[in-house]
PAZAPA-4460 file (N, C-alpha, C; in steps of 0.05 Angstrom, whole numbers, plus 32768, in hexadecimal, padded with zeros to 4 digits):
% residues 215
    n_x    n_y    n_z   ca_x   ca_y   ca_z    c_x    c_y    c_z   seq   type   mol
   8011   7FE8   8000   8000   8000   8000   8012   8019   8000     1      X     A
   800D   802C   7FED   801D   8044   7FEC   801C   8053   8006     2      X     A
   8034   805C   8010   8035   806C   8028   8035   805C   8041     3      X     A
   8030   8041   8040   802F   8031   8058   804C   802D   8062     4      X     A
   804F   802B   807C   8069   8026   8089   8072   800A   8083     5      X     A
   808B   8009   8078   8096   7FEF   8071   80A1   7FE0   808A     6      X     A
   809D   7FC6   808C   80A8   7FB8   80A3   80C6   7FB8   80A3     7      X     A
   80D1   7FB9   80BB   80EE   7FBA   80BE   80FB   7FA0   80B5     8      X     A
   8110   7FA2   80A5   811E   7F8A   809C   812C   7F7D   80B4     9      X     A
   812F   7F63   80B2   813B   7F54   80C8   8157   7F5E   80CF    10      X     A
   8167   7F63   80BB   8183   7F6C   80C0   8183   7F88   80CC    11      X     A
   8170   7F99   80C3   816E   7FB4   80CF   8165   7FB3   80EC    12      X     A
   8152   7FA2   80F2   8149   7F9F   810D   815F   7F94   811F    13      X     A
   816E   7F82   8114   8185   7F76   8123   8199   7F8C   8129    14      X     A
   81A0   7F9C   8115   81B3   7FB2   811A   81A9   7FC7   812E    15      X     A
   818F   7FCD   812C   8183   7FE0   813F   8186   7FD6   815C    16      X     A
   817F   7FBD   8160   8180   7FB1   817B   819D   7FB1   8184    17      X     A
   81B0   7FAA   8173   81CC   7FA9   817B   81D7   7FC5   8182    18      X     A
   81CF   7FD9   8172   81D8   7FF4   8177   81CD   7FFF   8192    19      X     A
   81B3   7FFB   8197   81A7   8004   81B0   81B3   7FF5   81C8    20      X     A
   81B7   7FDB   81C4   81C3   7FCC   81DA   81E0   7FD5   81E0    21      X     A
   81EF   7FDB   81CB   820A   7FE6   81CF   820A   8001   81DD    22      X     A
   81F7   8012   81D5   81F4   802C   81E2   81EE   8029   8200    23      X     A
   81DC   8017   8206   81D5   8012   8222   81ED   8008   8231    24      X     A
   81FC   7FF6   8225   8214   7FEB   8232   8228   8002   8237    25      X     A
   822C   8014   8224   823F   802A   8228   8235   803D   823D    26      X     A
   821B   8041   823F   8210   8054   8252   8215   804A   826F    27      X     A
   821A   8031   8272   821F   8027   828D   8239   8032   8299    28      X     A
   824B   803A   8287   8265   8044   8291   826D   805F   8286    29      X     A
   825D   806B   8274   8263   8085   8268   824B   8097   826A    30      X     A
   8251   80B1   826B   823C   80C5   8269   8233   80C6   824B    31      X     A
   8219   80CD   8246   8210   80CD   822B   8221   80DF   8219    32      X     A
   8229   80F6   8223   8239   8109   8213   8255   80FF   820C    33      X     A
   825E   80EA   821A   8279   80DF   8216   8278   80C7   8203    34      X     A
   8261   80BF   81FA   825E   80A8   81E8   825D   80B2   81CB    35      X     A
   826F   80A7   81BB   8270   80AF   819F   8262   809A   818E    36      X     A
   825A   80A2   8176   824D   8090   8163   8261   807A   815B    37      X     A
   827B   8081   815A   828F   806D   8154   8291   8057   8169    38      X     A
   828F   8060   8183   828F   804C   8199   8277   8039   8197    39      X     A
   8260   8045   8191   8248   8035   8190   824A   8021   8179    40      X     A
   8254   802A   8162   8256   8018   814B   8269   8001   8151    41      X     A
   8280   8007   815E   8293   7FF2   8164   8287   7FDE   8178    42      X     A
   8279   7FE8   818C   826D   7FD6   81A0   8256   7FC5   8195    43      X     A
   8248   7FD1   8181   8232   7FC2   8175   823B   7FAF   815E    44      X     A
   8253   7FB2   8155   825D   7FA2   8140   8251   7FA9   8125    45      X     A
   824C   7FC3   8121   8241   7FCD   8107   8252   7FE4   80FE    46      X     A
   824F   7FEC   80E5   825D   8002   80DA   8253   801D   80E5    47      X     A
   8265   8030   80E7   825D   804B   80F1   8246   8056   80E0    48      X     A
   8248   8052   80C6   8233   805C   80B4   8218   8051   80BA    49      X     A
   8217   8038   80C4   81FD   802C   80CB   81F0   803B   80E2    50      X     A
   8200   8042   80F6   81F6   8051   810D   81EC   806C   8105    51      X     A
   81FB   807A   80F4   81F2   8095   80EC   81D9   8093   80DA    52      X     A
   81D8   807F   80C9   81C1   807C   80B7   81A8   8076   80C7    53      X     A
   81AB   8066   80DC   8194   805E   80EC   818A   8073   80FE    54      X     A
   819C   8082   810B   8194   8094   8120   819B   80B2   811B    55      X     A
   81AA   80B8   8106   81AF   80D3   8100   81C7   80DF   810E    56      X     A
   81C7   80E0   8128   81DE   80E9   8138   81DA   80DF   8154    57      X     A
   81EC   80E8   8166   81EB   80DD   8182   81D1   80E4   8190    58      X     A
   81C7   80FC   818B   81AD   8103   8197   8197   80F0   818E    59      X     A
   8197   80EA   8174   8183   80D7   816A   8186   80BC   8177    60      X     A
   819E   80B3   817B   81A3   809A   8188   8199   8099   81A5    61      X     A
   819F   80AF   81B4   8196   80B0   81D0   8178   80B2   81D1    62      X     A
   816C   80C1   81BE   814F   80C3   81BD   8143   80A7   81B9    63      X     A
   814D   8098   81A6   8142   807E   81A0   8145   806B   81B8    64      X     A
   815B   806D   81C6   815E   805C   81DE   814B   8063   81F4    65      X     A
   8146   807D   81F7   8132   8086   820B   8116   807C   8204    66      X     A
   810F   807D   81EB   80F5   8073   81E2   80F3   8055   81E8    67      X     A
   8108   8046   81E2   8108   802A   81E7   8104   8024   8205    68      X     A
   8112   8033   8216   8110   802F   8233   80F4   8036   823E    69      X     A
   80E7   8049   8231   80CD   8051   823A   80B6   8040   822F    70      X     A
   80BC   8030   821B   80A8   8021   820D   8099   800E   8220    71      X     A
   80A7   8001   8232   809B   7FEE   8244   8087   7FFC   8256    72      X     A
   808D   8015   825E   807A   8024   826F   8061   802B   8260    73      X     A
   8064   8033   8247   804C   8039   8237   803B   8020   8233    74      X     A
   8047   800A   822E   8038   7FF1   822B   8029   7FEA   8244    75      X     A
   8036   7FEE   825C   8029   7FE8   8275   8011   7FFA   827A    76      X     A
   8013   8013   8271   7FFD   8026   8274   7FE5   801F   8262    77      X     A
   7FEB   8018   824A   7FD5   8014   8236   7FC9   7FF8   8238    78      X     A
   7FD9   7FE4   8240   7FCE   7FC8   823F   7FD6   7FB7   8256    79      X     A
   7FE3   7FC2   826A   7FEC   7FB2   8281   7FD7   7FB2   8297    80      X     A
   7FDD   7FA4   82AD   7FCB   7FA2   82C3   7FCA   7FBC   82D3    81      X     A
   7FB4   7FC0   82E2   7FB3   7FD8   82F3   7FC7   7FD5   830B    82      X     A
   7FD0   7FEB   8317   7FC5   8006   8313   7FD1   8016   82FC    83      X     A
   7FE8   800D   82F0   7FF2   801B   82D9   7FDF   8019   82C2    84      X     A
   7FD5   8001   82BD   7FC4   7FFC   82A6   7FA7   8002   82AC    85      X     A
   7F96   7FFF   8298   7F79   8005   829B   7F6C   7FF4   82B1    86      X     A
   7F58   8000   82BE   7F49   7FF1   82D2   7F4A   7FFC   82EE    87      X     A
   7F5F   800C   82F4   7F61   8018   830E   7F55   8034   830E    88      X     A
   7F4E   803E   8326   7F45   805A   8327   7F5A   806D   831C    89      X     A
   7F51   8084   8311   7F63   8097   8305   7F79   80A0   8318    90      X     A
   7F71   80A5   8331   7F85   80AE   8345   7F9B   8099   8349    91      X     A
   7F93   8080   834B   7FA7   806B   834F   7FB9   8068   8336    92      X     A
   7FAD   806B   831F   7FBD   8069   8306   7FD1   8080   8304    93      X     A
   7FC8   8098   830C   7FDA   80AF   830C   7FF2   80AC   831E    94      X     A
   7FED   80A3   8337   8003   809F   834A   8015   8089   8341    95      X     A
   800A   8074   8336   801B   805E   832D   802C   8067   8315    96      X     A
   8020   8077   8303   802F   8080   82EC   8045   8093   82F3    97      X     A
   8040   80A5   8306   8056   80B7   830F   806C   80A7   831C    98      X     A
   8066   8093   832B   807B   8082   8338   808B   8074   8322    99      X     A
   807D   806A   830D   808A   805C   82F8   809D   806E   82E8   100      X     A
   8094   8087   82E4   80A5   809A   82D6   80BE   809F   82E6   101      X     A
   80BB   80A3   8300   80D3   80A7   8311   80E6   808F   830E   102      X     A
   80DB   8077   830D   80EC   8060   8309   80FB   8061   82EF   103      X     A
   80EE   8068   82D9   80FC   806A   82C0   8112   8080   82C1   104      X     A
   810B   8097   82CB   811E   80AD   82CC   8136   80A6   82DE   105      X     A
   8130   8099   82F5   8146   8093   8308   815A   807F   82FC   106      X     A
   8150   806E   82EB   8162   805B   82DE   8170   8066   82C6   107      X     A
   8168   807E   82BD   8173   808A   82A5   8179   80A7   82A8   108      X     A
   8185   80AE   82BF   8189   80CB   82C6   819A   80D9   82B1   109      X     A
   81B0   80CD   82A9   81C2   80DB   8297   81B5   80DD   827B   110      X     A
   81A5   80C9   8274   8198   80CA   825A   8182   80DF   8259   111      X     A
   8173   80E2   826F   815F   80F7   8270   816C   8112   826F   112      X     A
   8182   8116   827D   8190   8130   827C   8199   8136   8260   113      X     A
   81A3   8122   8252   81AC   8126   8237   8195   812F   8224   114      X     A
   817F   8121   8227   8168   8128   8216   815D   8143   821D   115      X     A
   815E   814B   8236   8154   8165   823E   8164   817C   8233   116      X     A
   817E   8177   822E   818F   818C   8224   8193   818C   8206   117      X     A
   8184   817C   81F8   8186   817C   81DB   817D   8198   81D1   118      X     A
   818C   81A3   81BE   8184   81BD   81B3   816C   81BA   81A0   119      X     A
   8168   81A3   8196   8152   819E   8183   8153   8181   817B   120      X     A
   8140   8179   816A   813F   815D   8162   8157   8156   8150   121      X     A
   8160   813D   8151   8175   8135   813F   816C   8136   8122   122      X     A
   8180   8138   810F   8178   8138   80F3   816A   811E   80EC   123      X     A
   8155   811F   80DC   8145   8107   80D6   8154   80F5   80C3   124      X     A
   815A   80DC   80CB   8168   80CA   80BA   8154   80BB   80A8   125      X     A
   815E   80A5   809C   814D   8096   808A   8137   8086   8098   126      X     A
   813A   8081   80B2   8126   8072   80C1   8116   8085   80D3   127      X     A
   8103   807B   80E2   80F2   808B   80F2   80F9   808A   8110   128      X     A
   8112   8085   8117   811A   8082   8133   811F   809C   8141   129      X     A
   811C   80B3   8133   8120   80CD   813F   8108   80DE   813A   130      X     A
   8103   80F2   814B   80EB   8103   8148   80EC   8113   812E   131      X     A
   80D6   8116   8120   80D6   8123   8106   80D8   8142   8108   132      X     A
   80D1   814E   811F   80D2   816B   8121   80D4   8173   813E   133      X     A
   80DC   818C   8142   80DF   8197   815D   80C5   8195   816C   134      X     A
   80C7   818E   8185   80B0   818D   8196   80A1   8172   8195   135      X     A
   80A8   8160   8183   809B   8146   8182   80AD   8132   8190   136      X     A
   80A4   8129   81A7   80B4   8116   81B7   80A0   8102   81C2   137      X     A
   809E   80EA   81B6   8089   80D7   81BD   808A   80CF   81DB   138      X     A
   80A1   80CD   81E7   80A2   80C6   8203   8095   80DB   8214   139      X     A
   809F   80F4   8211   8094   810A   8221   8076   810E   821A   140      X     A
   806F   810D   8201   8053   8112   81F9   8040   80FD   8206   141      X     A
   8049   80E4   8206   8038   80D0   8212   8036   80D4   8230   142      X     A
   804C   80D8   823E   804C   80DD   825B   803B   80F5   8262   143      X     A
   803E   810A   8253   802F   8122   8259   8011   811E   8254   144      X     A
   800A   8111   823E   7FEE   810D   8238   7FE0   80FB   824C   145      X     A
   7FEE   80E7   8255   7FE2   80D4   8269   7FDE   80E2   8284   146      X     A
   7FF2   80F0   828D   7FEF   80FF   82A7   7FD9   8113   82A5   147      X     A
   7FD9   8123   828F   7FC4   8137   828C   7FA8   812B   828B   148      X     A
   7FA5   8115   827D   7F8B   8109   827B   7F81   80FE   8296   149      X     A
   7F93   80F2   82A6   7F8C   80E8   82C0   7F84   80FE   82D3   150      X     A
   7F93   8114   82D2   7F8C   812B   82E3   7F71   8137   82DB   151      X     A
   7F6D   813A   82C1   7F54   8146   82B7   7F3C   8136   82BD   152      X     A
   7F3F   811B   82BE   7F29   8109   82C4   7F1F   810D   82E0   153      X     A
   7F31   8116   82F2   7F2A   8119   830E   7F25   8137   8316   154      X     A
   7F33   8149   8308   7F31   8165   830E   7F2D   8175   82F4   155      X     A
   7F15   8174   82E9   7F10   8182   82CF   7F15   81A0   82D1   156      X     A
   7F14   81AB   82EA   7F19   81C8   82ED   7F37   81CF   82EC   157      X     A
   7F48   81BB   82F0   7F65   81C1   82F1   7F71   81C4   82D5   158      X     A
   7F87   81D3   82D4   7F95   81D6   82BB   7FA8   81BE   82B8   159      X     A
   7F9C   81A7   82B1   7FAA   818E   82B1   7FC1   818E   829D   160      X     A
   7FBE   819B   8287   7FD3   819C   8273   7FED   81A9   827E   161      X     A
   7FEA   81C0   828B   8001   81CE   8296   800C   81BF   82AE   162      X     A
   7FFB   81B5   82BF   8005   81A6   82D6   8015   818E   82CE   163      X     A
   800D   8180   82B9   801D   8169   82B0   8038   8172   82A6   164      X     A
   8039   8189   8298   8053   8194   828F   8064   819A   82A7   165      X     A
   8059   81A6   82BB   8069   81AD   82D3   8074   8195   82E0   166      X     A
   8064   8180   82E3   806E   8167   82EF   8085   815B   82DF   167      X     A
   8081   815A   82C5   8096   814D   82B5   80AF   815F   82B1   168      X     A
   80AA   8179   82B0   80C0   818B   82AD   80D4   8189   82C4   169      X     A
   80CB   8184   82DB   80DD   8181   82F2   80F0   816A   82EF   170      X     A
   80E8   8156   82E0   80F9   813E   82DE   8111   8143   82CC   171      X     A
   8111   8159   82BD   8127   8160   82AC   813B   8173   82B8   172      X     A
   8134   817D   82D1   8145   8191   82DD   815D   8185   82EA   173      X     A
   8173   8195   82EA   818C   818B   82F5   818A   8186   8313   174      X     A
   817C   8197   8323   817A   8190   8340   816C   8175   8345   175      X     A
   8157   816F   8335   8149   8156   8338   815B   813E   8331   176      X     A
   8169   8141   831A   817B   812B   8311   8191   8127   8325   177      X     A
   819B   813D   8331   81B0   813B   8345   81A5   812D   835E   178      X     A
   818D   8134   8366   8180   8127   837D   817D   8109   8378   179      X     A
   8174   8102   8360   8171   80E6   835A   818C   80D7   835B   180      X     A
   81A1   80E4   8352   81BB   80D7   8352   81C5   80D2   836F   181      X     A
   81BF   80E5   8381   81C9   80E3   839C   81B7   80D4   83AF   182      X     A
   819D   80D5   83AB   818A   80CA   83BE   8179   80B3   83B4   183      X     A
   8178   80B0   839A   8166   809B   838F   814A   80A6   838A   184      X     A
   8138   8095   8381   811E   809E   8378   8109   80A3   838D   185      X     A
   810C   8099   83A6   80F6   8099   83B9   80ED   80B5   83C0   186      X     A
   8100   80C8   83C4   80F8   80E3   83CC   80E8   80F1   83B6   187      X     A
   80F1   80ED   839D   80E3   80FA   8386   80C8   80ED   8383   188      X     A
   80C6   80D3   8385   80AC   80C6   8382   8098   80CF   8397   189      X     A
   80A2   80D3   83B0   8090   80DC   83C5   8087   80F9   83C0   190      X     A
   809A   810A   83B6   8093   8126   83B0   807E   8127   839A   191      X     A
   8081   8117   8385   806E   8117   836F   8052   810D   8378   192      X     A
   8052   80F9   838A   8039   80F0   8395   802B   8106   83A5   193      X     A
   803B   8114   83B5   802F   812A   83C5   8024   8140   83B2   194      X     A
   8033   8146   839D   802B   815B   838A   8011   8152   837D   195      X     A
   8010   8139   8374   7FF7   812F   8366   7FDF   8130   8379   196      X     A
   7FE4   8127   8393   7FCE   8127   83A6   7FC4   8144   83AB   197      X     A
   7FD7   8157   83AD   7FCF   8173   83B1   7FBE   817D   839A   198      X     A
   7FC5   8176   8382   7FB6   817E   836B   7F9A   8172   836B   199      X     A
   7F98   8158   8371   7F7F   814B   8370   7F6C   8152   8387   200      X     A
   7F78   8159   839E   7F67   815E   83B6   7F62   817B   83BB   201      X     A
   7F6E   818D   83AB   7F6B   81AA   83B0   7F4E   81B2   83A9   202      X     A
   7F44   81C7   83B6   7F29   81D1   83B0   7F28   81DA   8392   203      X     A
   7F11   81D7   8387   7F0D   81DE   836B   7F12   81FC   8368   204      X     A
   7F20   8203   8353   7F26   8220   834D   7F20   8225   832F   205      X     A
   7F1B   823E   8329   7F17   8245   830D   7F32   8244   82FF   206      X     A
   7F33   8234   82EA   7F4B   8231   82DB   7F52   824A   82CB   207      X     A
   7F6C   8252   82CC   7F75   8269   82BE   7F84   825F   82A5   208      X     A
   7F79   8264   828E   7F85   825A   8275   7F8A   8272   8263   209      X     A
   7F9D   826F   8250   7FA3   8286   823E   7F8A   828C   822D   210      X     A
   7F86   82A5   8227   7F6F   82AD   8216   7F75   82A3   81FA   211      X     A
   7F61   829B   81EB   7F66   8292   81CF   7F72   82A8   81BE   212      X     A
   7F84   82A0   81AC   7F91   82B3   819B   7F7D   82BD   8186   213      X     A
   7F7D   82D7   8182   7F6B   82E2   816E   7F76   82DE   8152   214      X     A
   7F65   82D4   8140   7F6F   82CF   8125   7F70   82E8   8114   215      X     A
***
């Protein structure tokens, strides 16, 4: 069918898995900014050109690895058992999801910091492993949309869209990443739970939203 996405060839899928596995292995002992595409290619047993063709540049490679690491959480939310998956009360799902996000971030602190400091999306290579345009980030977009929807379901009066951005924005800040590195995830998870509870239990207020732009 014209325009339909072609299935990934077996050799291409094999190379992609090898490259991402090699990147993960290197991240165990190196900071993201210290890992070169040449190192990744050598560790994966592929040519340097294969890595560049597949991921565009180092930012594209780190982006693809973050997407892979977050995929399991998205699957748990959409099709897994409660409280992360469908079937639990919205409040329980929100608290469980925030805890799960802290778990992902705490295991990937340096990677999250690297992604947060990207000046823009990596150049688009021949495959679809990198974002097509600025502002399009499937991991962030899914996390934000899910948090916002769960808050809105319980507090229609709240500015759930902005509150979700505030919650997630904190996870990219250097003080939070430093705290995670020194103390682990428990303190951050407890703070996010308290913040979520405060939002859900606060008295109803009139939401202040930007006025629509005049055409």
